[in-house]
C-alpha positions in Angstrom: -56.3 61.8 48.3 -55.2 59.0 46.0 -53.5 59.9 42.7 -54.0 58.4 39.3 -50.8 57.3 37.5 -51.4 57.9 33.8 -50.1 56.5 30.6 -47.3 58.8 29.5 -46.7 60.4 26.1 -43.3 59.3 25.0 -43.2 61.3 21.8 -45.2 64.2 20.3 -47.1 61.7 18.0 -47.7 58.9 20.4 -51.4 58.1 20.9 -51.2 54.6 22.6 -48.6 52.2 23.7 -48.0 48.8 25.4 -47.6 48.4 29.1 -44.7 46.0 28.6 -43.8 45.2 32.3 -44.7 46.3 35.8 -41.6 46.6 38.1 -43.8 47.1 41.2 -46.9 45.4 42.6 -49.8 46.5 44.7 -48.7 47.4 48.2 -45.2 48.4 47.2 -43.9 51.8 48.5 -42.4 54.0 45.8 -40.5 57.3 45.9 -40.2 60.0 43.3 -37.8 58.8 40.6 -38.3 55.1 41.2 -38.7 53.1 38.0 -42.1 51.5 38.2 -42.8 50.2 34.7 -41.5 49.7 31.1 -43.6 51.3 28.4 -43.3 50.1 24.8 -44.1 52.3 21.8 -43.8 51.5 18.1 -40.1 52.4 18.2 -38.6 51.8 21.7 -39.1 50.4 25.2 -38.5 53.1 27.8 -38.5 53.0 31.6 -41.2 55.0 33.5 -40.5 56.8 36.7 -42.9 57.6 39.6 -43.5 61.3 40.1 -44.8 61.2 43.7 -44.2 59.2 46.8 -46.7 56.7 48.1 -48.0 53.2 48.0 -49.2 51.4 44.8 -52.9 51.0 45.8 -54.1 49.3 42.7 -52.8 48.4 39.2 -55.5 49.2 36.6 -53.8 48.0 33.4 -52.3 44.5 33.3 -48.8 43.8 32.3 -48.6 43.1 28.5 -51.7 45.2 27.7 -51.5 46.7 24.2 -53.3 49.8 22.9 -53.2 51.7 26.1 -54.2 55.3 25.3 -52.0 58.2 26.4 -53.3 59.8 29.6 -55.4 56.7 30.5 -55.2 55.7 34.2 -52.9 52.7 34.6 -52.5 52.6 38.4 -53.5 54.4 41.6 -51.0 55.8 44.1 -52.0 56.0 47.8 -50.5 58.7 50.0 -49.5 58.2 53.6 -52.4 56.9 55.7 -54.7 56.1 52.8 -56.2 52.8 52.1 -57.4 51.2 48.9 -60.7 52.6 47.8 -59.8 56.2 48.7 -61.1 59.0 46.5 -58.9 59.3 43.4 -57.6 62.7 42.1 -56.4 63.0 38.6 -52.9 64.2 38.0 -52.5 67.9 37.6 -49.2 68.2 35.7 -48.8 68.4 32.0 -48.1 65.3 29.8 -44.4 64.6 29.5 -42.9 64.2 26.1 -39.4 62.8 25.5 -37.4 65.6 24.0 -33.9 64.4 24.9 -32.0 61.1 25.4 -33.3 60.0 28.8 -33.9 56.6 30.4 -37.1 57.4 32.1 -40.3 59.4 31.5 -42.6 60.8 34.1 -46.3 60.1 33.7 -48.5 63.2 34.1 -51.6 64.7 32.6 -53.8 67.8 32.9 -57.1 67.4 34.7 -59.1 68.0 31.6 -57.3 65.2 29.7 -57.7 62.5 32.3 -60.0 59.9 30.8 -62.4 57.7 32.8 -62.5 53.9 32.4 -64.4 53.3 29.2 -67.8 51.9 30.1 -71.1 51.1 28.5 -74.5 49.9 29.8 -75.8 46.4 29.2 -79.4 45.6 28.4 -80.2 45.1 32.1 -78.7 48.5 33.0 -75.5 47.1 34.4 -72.4 49.2 33.6 -69.7 47.2 31.7 -66.1 48.3 32.0 -63.5 47.3 29.3 -60.2 48.4 28.1 -60.1 50.2 24.7 -58.2 47.3 23.1 -60.7 44.7 24.5 -63.6 46.9 23.3 -62.0 47.1 19.8 -61.4 43.3 19.6 -65.0 42.7 20.8 -66.4 45.0 18.1 -64.3 43.2 15.4 -65.6 39.8 16.5 -69.2 40.9 17.1 -69.0 40.0 20.8 -71.5 41.5 23.3 -69.3 42.7 26.3 -72.2 42.3 28.6 -71.8 38.5 28.3 -68.0 38.5 29.0 -66.6 38.0 32.5 -63.7 40.5 33.2 -60.5 39.3 34.8 -58.9 42.7 35.1 -58.8 45.0 38.1 -62.3 45.6 39.5 -63.7 43.2 37.0 -62.6 45.2 34.0 -62.7 43.3 30.7 -59.2 43.1 29.2 -57.7 41.8 26.0 -57.3 38.2 27.2 -61.0 38.0 28.1 -62.3 38.6 24.6 -59.5 36.9 22.7 -60.6 33.5 24.0 -64.3 34.2 23.1 -65.4 32.8 19.7 -66.4 35.4 17.2 -70.1 35.8 16.4 -70.8 35.2 12.7 -72.8 38.0 11.1 -76.3 37.2 10.0 -77.0 37.5 6.3 -79.8 39.8 5.4 -81.7 40.3 2.1 -80.5 43.9 2.1 -76.8 43.0 2.4 -74.7 44.4 -0.5 -72.4 42.2 -2.5 -68.7 42.4 -1.7 -67.9 44.2 -5.0 -69.8 47.3 -3.9 -67.1 48.1 -1.3 -65.8 51.6 -1.3 -62.5 52.4 -3.1 -61.0 53.2 0.3 -62.0 49.8 1.6 -60.7 48.0 -1.5 -57.4 49.9 -1.2 -56.8 48.5 2.3 -56.9 44.9 1.0 -58.8 41.8 2.2 -59.6 41.4 5.8 -57.6 39.1 8.0 -60.6 36.7 8.2 -60.8 36.6 4.4 -57.1 35.8 4.1 -57.2 33.1 6.7 -60.1 31.4 4.9 -57.9 31.2 1.8 -55.4 29.0 3.6 -57.8 26.7 5.4 -56.1 23.3 5.6 -52.6 24.7 5.1 -50.1 24.7 7.9 -48.9 28.2 9.0 -47.7 30.2 12.0 -49.7 33.3 12.9 -47.4 36.2 13.9 -49.1 39.1 15.7 -48.0 42.6 14.6 -46.1 44.6 17.1 -46.3 48.3 17.4 -43.3 48.9 15.1 -44.6 46.7 12.3 -48.1 48.3 12.5 -46.5 51.8 12.2 -44.3 50.8 9.3 -47.3 49.3 7.5 -49.4 52.4 8.0 -46.7 54.9 7.1 -45.5 53.1 4.0 -49.1 52.5 2.8 -49.8 56.2 3.3 -46.5 57.1 1.5 -47.2 55.0 -1.6 -50.9 56.1 -1.8 -50.4 59.8 -1.1 -46.9 60.7 -2.4 -46.5 61.1 -6.2 -43.1 59.3 -6.5 -40.9 59.6 -9.5 -37.5 57.9 -9.9 -34.1 59.0 -11.2 -31.3 56.5 -11.8 -27.5 56.9 -12.1 -24.4 54.8 -12.1 -21.5 56.1 -10.1 -17.8 55.1 -10.6 -16.3 54.4 -7.2 -12.7 53.7 -8.0 -11.4 57.2 -7.0 -13.5 57.1 -3.8 -12.2 53.6 -2.9 -8.6 54.6 -3.4 -9.1 57.8 -1.4 -10.8 56.0 1.4 -8.0 53.5 1.6 -5.4 56.3 2.0 -7.5 58.1 4.7 -8.1 54.9 6.6 -4.4 54.2 6.8 -3.9 57.7 8.4 -6.8 57.2 10.8 -5.9 53.7 11.8 -3.9 54.9 14.8 -7.0 56.7 16.1 -9.2 53.5 15.7 -11.3 55.1 13.0 -12.3 53.3 9.8 -14.5 55.1 7.3 -17.1 53.2 5.3 -18.3 53.9 1.8 -21.7 54.8 3.5 -20.0 57.6 5.5 -18.9 59.2 2.2 -22.4 58.8 0.8 -23.9 60.6 3.8 -21.4 63.4 3.4 -22.0 63.6 -0.4 -25.7 63.9 0.1 -25.4 66.5 2.8 -23.2 68.7 0.6 -25.4 68.2 -2.4 -28.4 69.5 -0.4 -26.4 72.6 0.3 -25.4 73.1 -3.3 -29.1 72.6 -4.5 -30.9 74.2 -1.6 -34.3 74.1 -3.2 -34.2 70.3 -3.0 -33.5 70.4 0.7 -37.2 70.6 1.5 -40.1 68.7 3.1 -43.9 68.6 2.3 -46.0 70.2 5.1 -49.5 69.6 3.8 -50.3 73.0 2.4 -46.8 74.3 2.0 -43.2 73.3 1.5 -40.5 73.9 4.2 -37.1 74.6 2.7 -34.5 73.6 5.3 -31.3 75.4 6.0 -29.1 72.6 7.4 -28.6 69.2 5.9 -30.3 66.8 8.3 -29.8 63.4 6.7 -31.7 60.3 7.9 -30.1 56.8 7.3 -32.2 53.6 7.3 -31.0 51.0 9.9 -32.4 47.5 9.8 -33.3 46.0 13.2 -35.1 42.9 14.2 -38.7 43.3 13.2 -38.4 46.6 11.4 -36.2 49.6 10.9 -35.2 53.0 12.2 -34.1 56.1 10.4 -31.9 58.0 12.8 -31.1 61.5 11.7 -27.6 63.0 11.4 -28.2 66.7 12.0 -26.0 69.4 10.4 -24.2 66.6 8.4 -22.8 69.1 5.9 -20.6 70.8 8.5 -19.3 67.6 10.2 -16.1 65.8 9.3 -16.2 62.2 7.8 -14.7 60.8 11.0 -17.4 62.6 13.1 -20.2 61.4 10.9 -18.8 57.8 11.0 -18.7 57.8 14.8 -22.2 59.3 15.2 -23.6 56.8 12.7 -22.1 53.9 14.5 -23.5 55.1 17.8 -27.0 55.8 16.4 -27.1 52.4 14.6 -26.0 50.6 17.7 -28.6 52.2 19.9 -31.3 51.8 17.2 -30.7 48.0 17.2 -31.1 48.1 21.0 -34.2 50.3 20.7 -32.6 53.0 22.9 -33.0 56.0 20.6 -35.0 59.0 21.9 -37.7 60.3 19.5 -35.8 63.4 18.6 -33.0 61.2 17.2 -35.1 59.5 14.6 -37.7 62.2 13.8 -37.2 65.0 11.3 -34.6 65.4 8.5 -35.4 66.3 4.9 -33.6 63.5 3.1 -32.9 59.8 3.6 -30.5 57.1 2.5 -31.3 53.4 2.3 -28.2 51.3 1.5 -28.9 47.7 0.6 -25.6 47.4 -1.3 -24.0 45.8 1.7 -26.5 42.9 1.2 -25.5 42.4 -2.4 -28.5 44.2 -4.0 -27.5 45.8 -7.3 -30.4 48.4 -7.4 -33.8 49.0 -6.0 -36.4 51.8 -5.5 -36.9 53.1 -1.9 -40.2 54.4 -0.6 -40.1 58.1 0.6 -40.3 58.5 4.3 -42.8 61.4 4.8 -42.4 64.3 5.1 -39.0 64.0 3.4 -38.7 65.3 -0.2 -36.5 62.4 -1.4 -34.7 59.2 -0.5 -31.6 57.7 -2.1 -31.5 54.0 -2.7 -27.9 52.7 -2.8 -26.9 49.4 -4.5 -23.7 47.4 -4.4 -20.4 48.5 -6.0 -19.8 46.0 -8.7 -16.9 45.7 -11.2 -18.2 46.3 -14.8 -16.9 47.0 -18.2 -17.0 50.8 -19.0 -15.8 53.1 -21.8 -13.1 55.4 -20.4 -12.5 59.1 -21.4 -10.2 57.9 -24.2 -12.9 55.8 -25.7 -11.3 52.5 -24.7 -12.9 49.7 -22.9 -12.0 49.5 -19.2 -13.1 47.9 -15.9 -14.5 50.1 -13.1 -16.3 49.6 -9.8 -19.8 51.0 -10.5 -22.5 51.6 -7.9 -26.1 52.0 -9.1 -28.3 54.5 -7.2 -32.0 55.5 -7.5 -33.3 58.8 -6.2 -37.0 58.5 -5.2 -38.5 62.0 -5.3 -41.8 63.6 -4.1 -43.0 65.5 -7.1 -45.0 67.9 -4.9 -41.7 69.1 -3.4 -39.1 68.6 -6.1 -39.7 68.8 -9.9 -37.8 66.6 -12.4 -35.1 69.0 -13.4 -34.4 69.9 -9.8 -34.2 66.3 -8.8 -31.8 65.6 -11.6 -29.6 68.5 -10.4 -29.6 67.1 -6.9 -28.6 63.7 -8.1 -25.9 65.1 -10.3 -24.4 66.9 -7.3 -24.4 63.7 -5.3 -22.6 61.9 -8.2 -20.0 64.7 -8.6 -19.2 64.5 -4.9 -18.8 60.7 -4.9 -16.7 60.6 -8.1 -14.5 63.5 -6.8 -14.2 62.7 -3.1 -11.3 65.0 -2.3 -13.6 67.9 -3.0 -15.7 66.9 0.0 -12.9 67.9 2.3 -12.5 71.4 1.0 
């Protein structure tokens, strides 16, 4: 009996993905472990292995299709002696989630989760098959799918079939409500794409489609700013002692090929501060607060088209050289989109450092469910008053701690930021 190959779940939160590339074609023989496709999520592109042996009987989802739901059939695998059109059995294994750094994911699903091809019935009683993405685009454009010719497998309507079909203008009716009566939720989401495009009629522009990562960033940051009661604490930190100490250590580490950055010290300082102010080492869990034991610190890494926040677990117990090596590895793989989900999910605290880009100071948006995030500016030479009351010159770095008031109150946030400042202005203490 033929076997459905299903869209895999690459992370615990994945609901849909893009079938970026097929590495096999109909009629190809495959063995268990063969890489048959590349699946793209909002964060990474991962290779997808065959679980069973057989022949690819049919490919149900075209290469490049977006919005493919987890557990949706994407291909049919024929066993020995079977021919196309054989009765299809849904997969019987549990969905695979990526829980470790791996290069491939096996697509499996329980019987009761195996969805059928989405279909509807046209006015003349004919069944209309369409992909979820094509159905959504058609609904947005007011297109009747019964009038669209499908180019996908078995005549299925896919994204390309509806994208080229002109939208149907809605008919005005006397009962239509004026635009100002839109709900607060609708207004909060901003104007529609059609409304924005109409504003720029006659102006030259390039339309850039949102990829999965940009959609996720937009959704999560909108949610964060709308639902998290942010407050901000600002401090200036004198870096001269740290810069001198760093220079001495780097001379000693030069033979080992290790060079510590200021950011490595910031990571360590935050990790130790979370241990000295444990009530601030917490996350918001909807109806409760989870106070973490270890200092798992996330660090924002800019990549083309978005960012990752890889997490350095147990950062309080690791040496500066270990943190430096791990951060370089995570940042490199983040830019190549090779991180596994467990490497960028979790943590209770984050660091966003734009000082390296010359930014003096800024306010960062909290990455839920974290309790706080530290925005780090550039170290700049400034006039200061020293301990003797005399005017002096020092290298000063401005930082802003964005805090979730549901998790951390003002005084507690101030205590945490003071601990971070103390660690950075007295760097030798971090080695004790």
